[in-house]
VEXLO-270069 format. One line per field, with one value per atom (N, C-alpha, C, O): residue number from 1; residue in three letters; atom name; x, y negated, z negated. Coordinates in Angstrom, 3 decimals. Layout:
N
nr = [NUM,...]
rest = [ALA,...]
atom = [CA,...]
px = [X,...]
py = [Y,...]
pz = [Z,...]
//
This chain:
143
nr = [1,1,1,1,2,2,2,2,3,3,3,3,4,4,4,4,5,5,5,5,6,6,6,6,7,7,7,7,8,8,8,8,9,9,9,9,10,10,10,10,11,11,11,11,12,12,12,12,13,13,13,13,14,14,14,14,15,15,15,15,16,16,16,16,17,17,17,17,18,18,18,18,19,19,19,19,20,20,20,20,21,21,21,21,22,22,22,22,23,23,23,23,24,24,24,24,25,25,25,25,26,26,26,26,27,27,27,27,28,28,28,28,29,29,29,29,30,30,30,30,31,31,31,31,32,32,32,32,33,33,33,33,34,34,34,34,35,35,35,35,36,36,36,36,37,37,37,37,38,38,38,38,39,39,39,39,40,40,40,40,41,41,41,41,42,42,42,42,43,43,43,43,44,44,44,44,45,45,45,45,46,46,46,46,47,47,47,47,48,48,48,48,49,49,49,49,50,50,50,50,51,51,51,51,52,52,52,52,53,53,53,53,54,54,54,54,55,55,55,55,56,56,56,56,57,57,57,57,58,58,58,58,59,59,59,59,60,60,60,60,61,61,61,61,62,62,62,62,63,63,63,63,64,64,64,64,65,65,65,65,66,66,66,66,67,67,67,67,68,68,68,68,69,69,69,69,70,70,70,70,71,71,71,71,72,72,72,72,73,73,73,73,74,74,74,74,75,75,75,75,76,76,76,76,77,77,77,77,78,78,78,78,79,79,79,79,80,80,80,80,81,81,81,81,82,82,82,82,83,83,83,83,84,84,84,84,85,85,85,85,86,86,86,86,87,87,87,87,88,88,88,88,89,89,89,89,90,90,90,90,91,91,91,91,92,92,92,92,93,93,93,93,94,94,94,94,95,95,95,95,96,96,96,96,97,97,97,97,98,98,98,98,99,99,99,99,100,100,100,100,101,101,101,101,102,102,102,102,103,103,103,103,104,104,104,104,105,105,105,105,106,106,106,106,107,107,107,107,108,108,108,108,109,109,109,109,110,110,110,110,111,111,111,111,112,112,112,112,113,113,113,113,114,114,114,114,115,115,115,115,116,116,116,116,117,117,117,117,118,118,118,118,119,119,119,119,120,120,120,120,121,121,121,121,122,122,122,122,123,123,123,123,124,124,124,124,125,125,125,125,126,126,126,126,127,127,127,127,128,128,128,128,129,129,129,129,130,130,130,130,131,131,131,131,132,132,132,132,133,133,133,133,134,134,134,134,135,135,135,135,136,136,136,136,137,137,137,137,138,138,138,138,139,139,139,139,140,140,140,140,141,141,141,141,142,142,142,142,143,143,143,143]
rest = [MET,MET,MET,MET,PRO,PRO,PRO,PRO,ASP,ASP,ASP,ASP,GLY,GLY,GLY,GLY,THR,THR,THR,THR,GLY,GLY,GLY,GLY,ARG,ARG,ARG,ARG,VAL,VAL,VAL,VAL,VAL,VAL,VAL,VAL,PHE,PHE,PHE,PHE,LEU,LEU,LEU,LEU,GLN,GLN,GLN,GLN,GLY,GLY,GLY,GLY,ALA,ALA,ALA,ALA,VAL,VAL,VAL,VAL,GLN,GLN,GLN,GLN,ASP,ASP,ASP,ASP,LEU,LEU,LEU,LEU,PRO,PRO,PRO,PRO,GLN,GLN,GLN,GLN,ASP,ASP,ASP,ASP,ALA,ALA,ALA,ALA,ARG,ARG,ARG,ARG,MET,MET,MET,MET,THR,THR,THR,THR,ASN,ASN,ASN,ASN,LEU,LEU,LEU,LEU,GLN,GLN,GLN,GLN,ASN,ASN,ASN,ASN,VAL,VAL,VAL,VAL,ALA,ALA,ALA,ALA,GLY,GLY,GLY,GLY,GLY,GLY,GLY,GLY,CYS,CYS,CYS,CYS,HIS,HIS,HIS,HIS,CYS,CYS,CYS,CYS,GLY,GLY,GLY,GLY,GLN,GLN,GLN,GLN,VAL,VAL,VAL,VAL,ARG,ARG,ARG,ARG,PHE,PHE,PHE,PHE,ASP,ASP,ASP,ASP,VAL,VAL,VAL,VAL,LYS,LYS,LYS,LYS,MET,MET,MET,MET,ASP,ASP,ASP,ASP,LEU,LEU,LEU,LEU,THR,THR,THR,THR,GLN,GLN,GLN,GLN,PRO,PRO,PRO,PRO,MET,MET,MET,MET,ILE,ILE,ILE,ILE,ALA,ALA,ALA,ALA,CYS,CYS,CYS,CYS,ASN,ASN,ASN,ASN,CYS,CYS,CYS,CYS,SER,SER,SER,SER,ILE,ILE,ILE,ILE,CYS,CYS,CYS,CYS,GLY,GLY,GLY,GLY,LYS,LYS,LYS,LYS,THR,THR,THR,THR,GLY,GLY,GLY,GLY,GLY,GLY,GLY,GLY,MET,MET,MET,MET,LEU,LEU,LEU,LEU,GLY,GLY,GLY,GLY,PHE,PHE,PHE,PHE,VAL,VAL,VAL,VAL,PRO,PRO,PRO,PRO,ALA,ALA,ALA,ALA,SER,SER,SER,SER,GLN,GLN,GLN,GLN,PHE,PHE,PHE,PHE,ASN,ASN,ASN,ASN,LEU,LEU,LEU,LEU,HIS,HIS,HIS,HIS,ALA,ALA,ALA,ALA,GLY,GLY,GLY,GLY,ARG,ARG,ARG,ARG,GLU,GLU,GLU,GLU,ARG,ARG,ARG,ARG,LEU,LEU,LEU,LEU,THR,THR,THR,THR,ASP,ASP,ASP,ASP,TYR,TYR,TYR,TYR,GLN,GLN,GLN,GLN,PHE,PHE,PHE,PHE,GLY,GLY,GLY,GLY,LYS,LYS,LYS,LYS,LYS,LYS,LYS,LYS,ASN,ASN,ASN,ASN,ILE,ILE,ILE,ILE,HIS,HIS,HIS,HIS,HIS,HIS,HIS,HIS,LEU,LEU,LEU,LEU,PHE,PHE,PHE,PHE,CYS,CYS,CYS,CYS,SER,SER,SER,SER,THR,THR,THR,THR,CYS,CYS,CYS,CYS,GLY,GLY,GLY,GLY,VAL,VAL,VAL,VAL,ARG,ARG,ARG,ARG,PRO,PRO,PRO,PRO,PHE,PHE,PHE,PHE,GLY,GLY,GLY,GLY,GLN,GLN,GLN,GLN,GLY,GLY,GLY,GLY,LYS,LYS,LYS,LYS,GLY,GLY,GLY,GLY,PRO,PRO,PRO,PRO,ASP,ASP,ASP,ASP,GLY,GLY,GLY,GLY,GLN,GLN,GLN,GLN,GLU,GLU,GLU,GLU,MET,MET,MET,MET,TYR,TYR,TYR,TYR,ALA,ALA,ALA,ALA,ILE,ILE,ILE,ILE,ASN,ASN,ASN,ASN,VAL,VAL,VAL,VAL,ARG,ARG,ARG,ARG,CYS,CYS,CYS,CYS,LEU,LEU,LEU,LEU,ASP,ASP,ASP,ASP,ASN,ASN,ASN,ASN,VAL,VAL,VAL,VAL,ASP,ASP,ASP,ASP,VAL,VAL,VAL,VAL,SER,SER,SER,SER,THR,THR,THR,THR,LEU,LEU,LEU,LEU,LYS,LYS,LYS,LYS,VAL,VAL,VAL,VAL,VAL,VAL,VAL,VAL,PRO,PRO,PRO,PRO,PHE,PHE,PHE,PHE,ASP,ASP,ASP,ASP,GLY,GLY,GLY,GLY,LYS,LYS,LYS,LYS,SER,SER,SER,SER,LEU,LEU,LEU,LEU]
atom = [N,CA,C,O,N,CA,C,O,N,CA,C,O,N,CA,C,O,N,CA,C,O,N,CA,C,O,N,CA,C,O,N,CA,C,O,N,CA,C,O,N,CA,C,O,N,CA,C,O,N,CA,C,O,N,CA,C,O,N,CA,C,O,N,CA,C,O,N,CA,C,O,N,CA,C,O,N,CA,C,O,N,CA,C,O,N,CA,C,O,N,CA,C,O,N,CA,C,O,N,CA,C,O,N,CA,C,O,N,CA,C,O,N,CA,C,O,N,CA,C,O,N,CA,C,O,N,CA,C,O,N,CA,C,O,N,CA,C,O,N,CA,C,O,N,CA,C,O,N,CA,C,O,N,CA,C,O,N,CA,C,O,N,CA,C,O,N,CA,C,O,N,CA,C,O,N,CA,C,O,N,CA,C,O,N,CA,C,O,N,CA,C,O,N,CA,C,O,N,CA,C,O,N,CA,C,O,N,CA,C,O,N,CA,C,O,N,CA,C,O,N,CA,C,O,N,CA,C,O,N,CA,C,O,N,CA,C,O,N,CA,C,O,N,CA,C,O,N,CA,C,O,N,CA,C,O,N,CA,C,O,N,CA,C,O,N,CA,C,O,N,CA,C,O,N,CA,C,O,N,CA,C,O,N,CA,C,O,N,CA,C,O,N,CA,C,O,N,CA,C,O,N,CA,C,O,N,CA,C,O,N,CA,C,O,N,CA,C,O,N,CA,C,O,N,CA,C,O,N,CA,C,O,N,CA,C,O,N,CA,C,O,N,CA,C,O,N,CA,C,O,N,CA,C,O,N,CA,C,O,N,CA,C,O,N,CA,C,O,N,CA,C,O,N,CA,C,O,N,CA,C,O,N,CA,C,O,N,CA,C,O,N,CA,C,O,N,CA,C,O,N,CA,C,O,N,CA,C,O,N,CA,C,O,N,CA,C,O,N,CA,C,O,N,CA,C,O,N,CA,C,O,N,CA,C,O,N,CA,C,O,N,CA,C,O,N,CA,C,O,N,CA,C,O,N,CA,C,O,N,CA,C,O,N,CA,C,O,N,CA,C,O,N,CA,C,O,N,CA,C,O,N,CA,C,O,N,CA,C,O,N,CA,C,O,N,CA,C,O,N,CA,C,O,N,CA,C,O,N,CA,C,O,N,CA,C,O,N,CA,C,O,N,CA,C,O,N,CA,C,O,N,CA,C,O,N,CA,C,O,N,CA,C,O,N,CA,C,O,N,CA,C,O,N,CA,C,O,N,CA,C,O,N,CA,C,O,N,CA,C,O,N,CA,C,O,N,CA,C,O,N,CA,C,O,N,CA,C,O,N,CA,C,O,N,CA,C,O,N,CA,C,O,N,CA,C,O,N,CA,C,O,N,CA,C,O,N,CA,C,O,N,CA,C,O,N,CA,C,O,N,CA,C,O,N,CA,C,O,N,CA,C,O]
px = [0.840,0.000,0.882,1.965,0.448,1.245,1.252,0.297,2.325,2.412,2.371,2.677,1.997,1.906,3.181,3.178,4.277,5.535,5.895,6.953,5.023,5.313,6.025,6.211,6.426,7.064,5.990,4.841,6.378,5.487,5.718,6.861,4.659,4.777,4.320,3.144,5.248,5.040,4.554,5.341,3.258,2.651,3.168,3.629,3.081,3.641,3.213,4.048,1.950,1.471,2.063,2.368,2.233,2.775,4.190,4.529,5.011,6.395,6.456,7.203,5.689,5.745,5.138,5.518,4.204,3.544,4.355,3.958,5.481,6.305,6.924,7.201,7.146,7.785,9.161,9.804,9.605,10.894,12.047,13.039,11.937,13.034,13.040,13.922,12.046,11.976,12.829,12.309,14.089,14.987,16.103,17.228,15.796,16.704,18.022,19.071,17.985,19.185,19.838,21.029,19.103,19.633,19.601,18.940,20.314,20.298,20.922,21.953,20.269,20.833,20.587,19.612,21.480,21.323,20.371,20.557,19.358,18.372,18.161,18.054,18.101,17.815,16.326,15.648,15.829,14.420,14.159,15.059,12.913,12.545,11.116,10.343,10.791,9.439,9.322,10.283,8.172,7.907,8.708,9.251,8.794,9.473,10.984,11.698,11.488,12.922,13.552,14.763,12.761,13.309,13.727,14.689,13.011,13.338,14.034,13.465,15.264,16.048,16.672,17.122,16.693,17.256,17.854,17.584,18.670,19.180,18.745,18.661,18.473,18.072,18.668,18.767,19.064,19.495,18.300,17.845,17.793,16.660,16.674,17.305,15.974,15.871,14.544,13.488,14.606,13.388,12.843,11.807,13.545,13.010,12.029,11.313,11.993,11.098,9.739,9.639,8.699,7.353,7.252,7.800,6.549,6.209,4.795,4.057,4.434,3.144,2.209,2.564,1.017,-0.059,-1.072,-1.873,-1.031,-1.879,-3.176,-3.182,-4.260,-5.557,-6.045,-7.237,-5.128,-5.562,-6.076,-5.995,-6.598,-7.251,-6.321,-6.773,-5.052,-4.156,-3.534,-3.462,-3.086,-2.483,-3.518,-3.206,-4.739,-5.795,-6.070,-6.396,-5.942,-6.202,-4.989,-5.141,-3.785,-2.587,-1.908,-0.986,-2.338,-1.793,-0.379,0.357,0.011,1.362,1.605,0.727,2.800,3.275,4.588,5.540,4.647,5.714,6.691,6.310,7.953,9.009,9.650,9.863,9.955,10.451,11.952,12.470,12.641,14.085,14.425,13.745,15.484,15.957,16.580,17.020,16.615,17.145,18.573,18.953,19.359,20.755,20.870,21.943,19.788,19.807,19.160,18.940,18.857,18.210,19.064,19.588,19.205,19.978,19.254,19.132,18.780,18.126,19.205,19.958,19.283,20.317,19.859,20.656,18.593,18.109,16.643,15.886,16.257,14.851,14.293,13.077,15.134,14.606,13.698,12.654,14.107,13.323,12.019,11.124,11.891,10.672,9.645,8.483,10.068,9.176,8.203,8.585,6.952,5.903,5.473,5.279,5.328,4.963,3.466,2.958,2.765,1.329,1.092,1.525,0.405,0.041,-1.451,-2.047,-2.036,-3.461,-3.722,-2.823,-4.940,-5.302,-4.446,-4.434,-3.732,-2.878,-1.537,-0.728,-1.293,-0.094,1.195,2.144,1.221,2.402,3.323,4.530,2.784,3.574,3.727,2.769,4.938,5.215,5.035,5.898,3.927,3.633,4.217,3.608,5.390,6.120,5.813,5.791,5.576,5.333,6.038,6.311,6.329,6.992,5.993,4.897,6.363,5.459,5.324,4.438,6.174,6.076,5.146,4.212,5.393,4.606,3.575,2.696,3.658,2.671,2.925,2.137,3.991,4.267,4.837,5.610,4.424,4.876,5.912,5.541,7.190,8.183,8.538,9.018,8.314,8.603,7.895,7.455,7.800,7.276,8.284,9.251,8.060,9.022,8.280,7.236,8.830,8.254,9.200,10.393,8.676,9.494,8.904,7.685,9.776,9.357,8.922,9.001,8.460,7.991,9.045,8.714,10.329,11.409,11.881,12.840,11.205,11.578,12.614,12.972,13.101,14.109,13.476,12.379,14.169,13.716,13.654,14.609,12.503,12.279,11.787,11.214,12.027,11.462,10.580,10.930,9.451,8.559,8.744,8.307,9.389,9.710,8.568,8.159,8.051,7.044,7.808,8.419,7.772,8.583,8.159,8.904,6.990,6.574,7.432,7.430,8.154,9.004,10.471,11.322,10.779,12.157,12.442,11.593,13.643,14.045,14.259,14.853,13.780,14.047,13.630,14.270,12.563,12.019,10.634,9.760,10.441,9.147,8.325,8.549,7.386,6.637,5.782,5.385,5.491,4.696,5.474,4.884,6.792,7.615,7.815,8.395,7.345,7.556,6.480,5.328,6.878,5.913,5.207,5.843,3.897,3.122,2.185,1.521,2.146,1.208,0.279,0.726,-1.006,-1.936,-1.784,-1.434,-2.052,-2.079,-3.345,-3.611,-4.124,-5.408,-5.231,-5.607,-4.659,-4.470,-5.765,-5.840,-6.785,-8.092,-8.685,-9.479,-8.291,-8.824,-8.094,-8.513,-7.019,-6.264,-6.996,-6.508]
py = [1.180,0.000,-1.239,-1.213,-2.332,-3.548,-4.142,-3.971,-4.837,-5.426,-6.946,-7.597,-7.521,-8.962,-9.607,-10.797,-8.852,-9.406,-8.872,-9.201,-8.051,-7.453,-6.115,-5.423,-5.741,-4.437,-3.363,-3.631,-2.172,-1.037,-0.465,-0.247,-0.225,0.378,1.817,2.083,2.743,4.153,4.859,5.173,5.107,5.750,5.114,5.802,3.801,3.027,3.571,3.749,3.831,4.326,5.666,5.918,6.535,7.868,7.783,8.479,6.948,6.828,6.112,6.532,5.045,4.279,5.030,4.780,5.948,6.665,7.838,8.453,8.162,9.259,8.866,7.688,9.830,9.528,8.901,9.116,8.127,7.449,8.423,8.064,9.658,10.604,11.220,12.012,10.851,11.390,10.545,9.927,10.518,9.670,10.482,10.001,11.696,12.543,12.762,12.322,13.421,13.669,14.996,15.166,15.947,17.263,17.452,18.356,16.600,16.661,17.959,18.407,18.551,19.717,19.582,18.966,20.163,20.166,21.290,22.438,20.951,21.935,21.750,20.624,22.855,22.816,23.029,23.639,22.525,22.712,22.498,22.158,22.702,22.497,22.898,23.206,22.884,23.235,24.748,25.479,25.209,26.640,27.264,28.356,26.603,27.183,27.028,27.646,26.206,26.035,24.957,24.748,24.271,23.218,21.989,21.312,21.695,20.562,21.116,21.932,20.670,21.133,19.932,18.988,19.978,18.885,19.416,20.543,18.581,18.791,17.598,16.475,17.859,16.788,17.036,18.178,15.959,16.037,15.601,14.461,16.527,16.147,16.938,17.990,16.419,17.037,17.786,17.179,19.087,19.909,20.173,20.821,19.667,19.801,18.679,18.745,17.652,16.522,16.790,17.624,16.101,16.344,15.998,14.999,16.840,16.600,16.021,16.112,15.435,14.764,15.618,16.055,15.842,16.470,15.365,15.012,14.831,13.708,14.222,15.243,13.513,13.908,12.942,12.904,12.157,11.249,12.059,13.287,11.377,12.076,13.018,14.066,12.694,13.588,14.649,15.815,14.271,15.254,16.290,17.473,15.833,16.755,17.822,18.959,17.469,18.428,19.287,20.407,18.769,19.524,20.196,20.989,19.903,20.577,20.189,20.991,18.977,18.542,18.442,18.030,18.822,18.644,17.895,18.414,16.681,15.752,15.449,15.304,15.357,14.839,13.678,13.761,12.608,11.389,11.228,11.451,10.836,10.594,9.359,9.056,8.637,7.532,8.075,9.224,7.262,7.673,8.204,9.076,7.704,8.138,9.603,10.194,10.192,11.586,12.534,13.707,12.032,12.835,12.849,11.814,14.027,14.143,15.072,16.270,14.523,15.308,15.890,15.147,17.215,17.892,18.231,18.202,18.549,18.995,18.647,18.617,18.386,18.233,16.837,16.672,15.822,14.442,14.275,13.627,14.868,14.762,15.552,15.322,16.463,17.265,16.593,16.998,15.578,14.942,13.994,13.184,14.108,13.187,12.373,12.918,11.090,10.162,9.911,9.339,10.339,10.090,9.016,9.147,7.955,6.892,6.637,6.794,6.246,5.937,4.814,4.391,4.343,3.264,2.040,1.494,1.610,0.421,0.721,-0.186,1.970,2.405,2.027,1.550,2.243,1.917,3.096,2.912,4.298,5.489,6.288,6.472,6.757,7.596,9.052,9.626,9.639,11.046,11.839,11.927,12.410,13.073,14.565,15.223,15.086,16.520,17.061,16.332,18.363,19.023,19.182,19.705,18.737,18.813,20.237,20.507,21.139,22.534,23.336,23.978,23.303,24.139,23.362,23.973,22.037,21.220,20.998,20.311,21.551,21.420,20.032,19.473,19.485,18.170,18.339,18.376,18.444,18.682,17.449,17.594,16.257,15.037,13.852,13.907,12.792,11.517,10.437,10.682,9.253,8.173,6.873,6.614,6.062,4.759,3.989,4.287,3.007,2.210,2.270,2.282,2.307,2.325,0.949,-0.019,0.861,-0.417,-1.514,-2.698,-1.117,-2.102,-2.429,-3.180,-1.862,-2.106,-1.140,-1.205,-0.239,0.738,1.816,2.294,2.195,3.279,4.570,4.934,5.264,6.494,7.601,7.347,8.822,9.990,10.727,10.880,11.176,12.032,13.441,13.755,14.272,15.630,16.551,16.601,17.278,18.304,19.496,20.254,19.659,20.703,22.105,23.063,22.241,23.534,23.915,25.070,22.952,23.187,23.377,23.438,23.470,23.706,25.198,26.002,25.558,26.965,27.491,26.813,28.683,29.405,28.644,28.772,27.855,27.170,27.736,27.688,28.272,28.812,27.659,27.248,27.142,25.959,26.235,25.292,27.488,27.798,27.515,27.463,27.330,27.035,25.535,25.129,24.709,23.263,22.583,23.015,21.514,20.662,19.822,19.295,19.701,18.941,17.993,18.382,16.739,15.764,15.303,15.064,15.179,14.709,13.218,12.470,12.797,11.378,11.125,11.808,10.150,9.862,8.915,7.745,9.431,8.642,8.348,7.416,9.123,8.921,7.566,6.992,7.065,5.801,4.567,3.442,4.762,3.605,2.932,1.944]
pz = [0.000,0.000,0.000,-0.583,0.640,0.625,-0.776,-1.533,-1.116,-2.451,-2.411,-3.410,-1.272,-1.158,-0.646,-0.329,-0.556,-0.082,1.293,1.829,1.869,3.159,3.038,4.039,1.827,1.633,1.559,1.209,1.887,1.734,0.341,-0.061,-0.380,-1.701,-1.575,-1.323,-1.750,-1.473,-2.723,-3.616,-2.783,-3.949,-5.237,-6.148,-5.289,-6.391,-7.745,-8.631,-7.913,-9.197,-9.549,-10.714,-8.570,-8.833,-9.377,-10.334,-8.786,-9.216,-10.562,-11.446,-10.734,-11.979,-13.148,-14.292,-12.900,-13.978,-14.515,-15.505,-13.884,-14.381,-15.714,-15.941,-16.597,-17.880,-17.674,-16.647,-18.658,-18.553,-18.337,-17.702,-18.854,-18.677,-17.281,-16.950,-16.460,-15.096,-14.161,-13.232,-14.395,-13.611,-12.954,-12.824,-12.545,-11.787,-12.529,-12.058,-13.660,-14.446,-14.114,-14.375,-13.546,-13.195,-11.682,-11.172,-10.984,-9.526,-9.032,-9.534,-8.035,-7.368,-5.877,-5.446,-5.101,-3.650,-3.269,-3.673,-2.495,-2.056,-0.562,-0.076,0.161,1.589,1.804,0.977,2.912,3.227,4.692,5.460,5.073,6.462,6.737,5.830,8.005,8.439,8.620,8.379,9.035,9.188,10.323,10.156,11.468,12.631,12.572,13.362,11.640,11.479,12.341,12.273,13.146,13.997,13.194,13.556,12.105,11.229,9.989,9.264,9.750,8.609,7.913,8.563,6.576,5.794,4.499,4.086,3.869,2.514,1.694,2.191,0.437,-0.456,-1.835,-2.283,-2.503,-3.891,-4.724,-4.629,-5.549,-6.393,-7.685,-7.784,-8.659,-9.966,-10.032,-10.212,-9.887,-9.884,-11.282,-11.434,-12.318,-13.679,-13.998,-14.997,-13.156,-13.371,-12.730,-11.831,-13.175,-12.615,-11.129,-10.663,-10.416,-9.022,-8.994,-9.976,-7.875,-7.738,-6.888,-5.794,-7.410,-6.637,-6.358,-7.223,-5.162,-4.776,-4.152,-3.464,-4.396,-3.826,-2.749,-2.445,-2.169,-1.108,0.078,0.078,1.077,2.187,2.930,3.392,3.066,3.794,2.885,3.271,1.692,0.787,0.332,0.189,0.112,-0.298,0.748,0.406,2.004,3.088,3.432,3.919,3.181,3.557,2.369,2.562,1.160,-0.017,-0.377,-0.952,-0.051,-0.369,-1.865,-2.623,-2.279,-3.650,-3.506,-2.923,-4.031,-3.669,-4.792,-5.953,-4.418,-5.267,-4.521,-3.311,-5.221,-4.584,-4.789,-5.883,-3.717,-3.790,-2.970,-1.990,-3.371,-2.536,-1.255,-1.210,-0.236,1.068,0.972,1.754,0.046,-0.096,-0.511,-0.389,-0.995,-1.448,-0.439,-0.740,0.746,1.781,3.038,3.450,3.649,4.875,5.847,5.592,6.948,7.992,8.895,9.525,8.962,9.757,11.158,12.095,11.312,12.625,12.781,11.810,14.017,14.336,14.391,14.489,14.333,14.403,15.620,15.543,16.742,17.980,17.908,18.721,16.972,16.805,15.890,15.857,15.155,14.189,14.869,15.714,14.487,14.935,13.728,12.641,13.916,12.848,12.903,13.868,11.868,11.776,10.728,9.583,11.125,10.199,10.312,11.377,9.205,9.199,8.211,7.485,8.189,7.272,7.522,8.625,6.498,6.606,7.263,7.455,7.605,8.340,7.624,8.246,6.319,5.528,5.301,5.145,5.279,4.999,6.284,7.034,6.525,7.683,7.270,6.606,7.660,7.384,8.548,9.615,8.340,9.416,9.441,8.401,10.631,10.756,11.983,12.937,11.943,13.060,14.192,13.988,15.374,16.523,17.052,17.862,16.615,17.040,16.125,16.606,14.805,13.882,13.065,12.458,13.034,12.342,10.864,10.214,10.307,8.871,8.568,9.346,7.395,6.928,5.823,4.649,6.153,5.109,4.268,3.143,4.789,4.034,4.674,5.822,3.904,4.369,4.035,3.314,4.554,4.379,4.132,4.730,3.246,2.944,2.041,1.984,1.343,0.431,-0.964,-1.138,-1.951,-3.346,-3.806,-3.050,-5.054,-5.604,-5.566,-5.521,-5.586,-5.563,-4.149,-3.973,-3.131,-1.744,-1.204,-0.028,-2.058,-1.647,-0.773,-1.063,0.297,1.172,0.367,-0.319,0.460,-0.294,0.631,1.691,0.203,0.877,-0.111,-1.281,0.361,-0.419,0.130,1.237,-0.652,-0.220,-0.597,-1.757,0.381,0.091,-0.467,0.285,-1.787,-2.422,-1.994,-2.207,-1.401,-0.848,0.366,0.792,0.913,2.089,1.726,2.613,0.435,0.014,0.001,-0.385,0.425,0.459,-0.961,-1.800,-1.217,-2.472,-3.730,-4.774,-3.633,-4.805,-5.066,-4.200,-6.260,-6.664,-7.239,-8.377,-6.471,-6.904,-8.138,-8.823,-8.437,-9.630,-10.917,-11.996,-10.811,-11.987,-12.198,-13.205,-11.267,-11.343,-12.183,-12.212,-12.862,-13.560,-12.504,-11.592,-12.634,-11.650,-12.396,-13.356,-11.935,-12.486,-11.368,-10.246,-11.668,-10.638,-10.415,-11.327,-9.184,-8.840,-8.049,-7.060,-8.475,-7.843,-6.659,-6.725,-5.588,-4.365,-3.660,-2.859,-3.942,-3.334,-3.718,-2.974,-4.884,-5.385,-4.857,-5.128,-4.115,-3.603,-2.466,-1.917]
//
């Protein structure tokens, strides 16, 4: 959502509502990608911190479970040319999906401070059992 300064605010409430200790203290390198394998990335993130289960119109339909990282902790290795950017509403968030298999491994936008952020769909991370992750709901439907 816009914040009045022209910046994109990427799920501002979701990031701000995390507990103070949710500041990525146990960073680990994790690989991930789409279903067909055309889109591949590495990300440094703390999987001990709460992930976001958003109920907005797109997350509710696609079942995304999101963890947020600054752009400096994300590296796309393959598939940039396969990514399709879907935007709707105010067109502030880049909902990226693989044009081959349709999976949404991550999204892109800006945090409340204007910093470039990635929303990683933790369901697309390799060898991560999402049933072991802490999850907090976010009412994106009300935005």
